[in-house]
One Martini backbone bead per residue (centre of mass of N, CA, C, O) as a GRO file, in nm:
protein
  119
    1ARG     BB    1   0.097   0.035   0.022
    2PRO     BB    2   0.079   0.354  -0.003
    3PHE     BB    3   0.231   0.660   0.087
    4ILE     BB    4   0.167   0.954   0.283
    5ARG     BB    5   0.150   1.292   0.367
    6LEU     BB    6   0.058   1.474   0.658
    7LEU     BB    7  -0.076   1.783   0.782
    8GLU     BB    8  -0.037   1.937   1.094
    9LEU     BB    9  -0.223   2.210   1.179
   10TYR     BB   10  -0.178   2.445   1.392
   11PRO     BB   11  -0.288   2.656   1.591
   12GLY     BB   12  -0.406   2.999   1.509
   13ARG     BB   13  -0.349   3.362   1.474
   14GLY     BB   14  -0.307   3.567   1.243
   15ASN     BB   15   0.046   3.647   1.269
   16ASN     BB   16   0.111   3.389   1.350
   17PRO     BB   17   0.293   3.140   1.303
   18VAL     BB   18   0.324   2.876   1.095
   19GLU     BB   19   0.240   2.549   1.226
   20ALA     BB   20   0.376   2.208   1.188
   21SER     BB   21   0.331   1.857   1.087
   22LEU     BB   22   0.469   1.555   0.965
   23LYS     BB   23   0.314   1.247   0.837
   24GLU     BB   24   0.335   0.908   0.771
   25VAL     BB   25   0.087   0.728   0.570
   26PRO     BB   26  -0.137   0.514   0.473
   27LEU     BB   27  -0.330   0.483   0.203
   28SER     BB   28  -0.678   0.552   0.281
   29SER     BB   29  -1.028   0.576   0.330
   30GLU     BB   30  -0.993   0.628   0.659
   31LEU     BB   31  -0.883   0.887   0.638
   32GLN     BB   32  -0.851   1.215   0.807
   33TYR     BB   33  -0.885   1.473   0.560
   34GLU     BB   34  -0.777   1.769   0.383
   35ALA     BB   35  -0.766   1.915   0.082
   36VAL     BB   36  -0.550   2.139  -0.105
   37SER     BB   37  -0.639   2.422  -0.311
   38TYR     BB   38  -0.411   2.616  -0.519
   39CYS     BB   39  -0.213   2.874  -0.623
   40TRP     BB   40   0.121   2.886  -0.654
   41GLY     BB   41   0.261   3.095  -0.818
   42ASP     BB   42   0.542   3.257  -0.758
   43PRO     BB   43   0.844   3.095  -0.694
   44LYS     BB   44   0.986   3.369  -0.572
   45ASP     BB   45   0.739   3.383  -0.365
   46VAL     BB   46   0.853   3.353  -0.041
   47SER     BB   47   0.800   3.168   0.255
   48THR     BB   48   0.752   3.072   0.608
   49ILE     BB   49   0.744   2.776   0.793
   50PHE     BB   50   0.677   2.546   1.060
   51CYS     BB   51   0.828   2.213   1.047
   52ASN     BB   52   0.922   2.014   1.279
   53GLY     BB   53   1.080   2.284   1.400
   54GLN     BB   54   1.134   2.391   1.105
   55GLN     BB   55   1.219   2.562   0.843
   56LEU     BB   56   0.987   2.619   0.557
   57PRO     BB   57   0.978   2.673   0.235
   58VAL     BB   58   0.713   2.859   0.074
   59SER     BB   59   0.472   2.978  -0.073
   60ARG     BB   60   0.295   3.250  -0.007
   61ARG     BB   61   0.017   3.133  -0.080
   62LEU     BB   62   0.034   2.891   0.112
   63GLU     BB   63   0.078   3.043   0.374
   64VAL     BB   64  -0.189   3.202   0.356
   65ALA     BB   65  -0.377   2.962   0.342
   66LEU     BB   66  -0.297   2.835   0.615
   67ARG     BB   67  -0.360   3.080   0.788
   68ASN     BB   68  -0.674   3.072   0.698
   69MET     BB   69  -0.728   2.751   0.779
   70ARG     BB   70  -0.679   2.774   1.059
   71TYR     BB   71  -0.739   2.712   1.376
   72PRO     BB   72  -0.752   2.854   1.698
   73ASN     BB   73  -0.781   2.552   1.888
   74THR     BB   74  -0.731   2.336   1.652
   75PRO     BB   75  -0.633   2.104   1.465
   76ARG     BB   76  -0.538   2.029   1.116
   77ILE     BB   77  -0.584   1.797   0.852
   78LEU     BB   78  -0.363   1.792   0.568
   79TRP     BB   79  -0.326   1.820   0.201
   80ALA     BB   80  -0.023   1.951   0.044
   81ASP     BB   81   0.174   1.917  -0.215
   82ALA     BB   82   0.432   2.105  -0.151
   83ILE     BB   83   0.468   1.939   0.131
   84CYS     BB   84   0.377   1.622   0.096
   85ILE     BB   85   0.579   1.653  -0.137
   86ASN     BB   86   0.893   1.593  -0.238
   87GLN     BB   87   1.036   1.839  -0.448
   88THR     BB   88   1.349   1.702  -0.458
   89HIS     BB   89   1.209   1.413  -0.544
   90ASN     BB   90   1.139   1.275  -0.839
   91THR     BB   91   1.030   0.991  -0.774
   92GLU     BB   92   0.822   1.079  -0.569
   93LYS     BB   93   0.667   1.269  -0.748
   94GLU     BB   94   0.578   1.060  -0.957
   95ASN     BB   95   0.425   0.876  -0.756
   96GLN     BB   96   0.232   1.092  -0.628
   97VAL     BB   97   0.090   1.195  -0.884
   98GLN     BB   98  -0.060   0.916  -0.928
   99LEU     BB   99  -0.234   0.974  -0.640
  100ILE     BB  100  -0.410   1.233  -0.650
  101ARG     BB  101  -0.693   1.130  -0.706
  102THR     BB  102  -0.709   0.963  -0.445
  103ILE     BB  103  -0.650   1.184  -0.243
  104PHE     BB  104  -0.899   1.359  -0.317
  105SER     BB  105  -1.119   1.135  -0.288
  106ASN     BB  106  -1.048   1.065   0.026
  107ALA     BB  107  -1.125   1.322   0.112
  108GLN     BB  108  -1.354   1.491   0.289
  109ARG     BB  109  -1.232   1.757   0.155
  110THR     BB  110  -1.196   2.056  -0.042
  111LEU     BB  111  -0.981   2.326  -0.017
  112ILE     BB  112  -1.028   2.652  -0.154
  113PHE     BB  113  -0.782   2.894  -0.257
  114LEU     BB  114  -0.810   3.231  -0.402
  115GLY     BB  115  -0.728   3.430  -0.173
  116ASP     BB  116  -0.666   3.759  -0.064
  117THR     BB  117  -0.654   4.098   0.011
  118GLU     BB  118  -0.352   4.126  -0.104
  119GLU     BB  119  -0.447   4.044  -0.423
   0.00000   0.00000   0.00000
């Protein structure tokens, strides 16, 4: 059975840093998560989140999406391609891209982020 990574987005408010952790889990229809859909934007427009206690560069649009999607008091389990797929490992990317239809189908819902007032 293939594995995927899920992002546990920690609670936060406003301009608090976006913090999360990644965990690898077997892909199954029993998983409880939400898939994230957003426009990647300009690859040079980068921001930072904290993942597993370390700084992780992500597109500014994804950082803003996560900032807007997090709950104030409880964690949220998400799948976001740019974080949950290792973008520097081509073999992993190829394998994970083949699973995207299943990943989105198995999600409880898909959260679509169209942008914020900054854009």
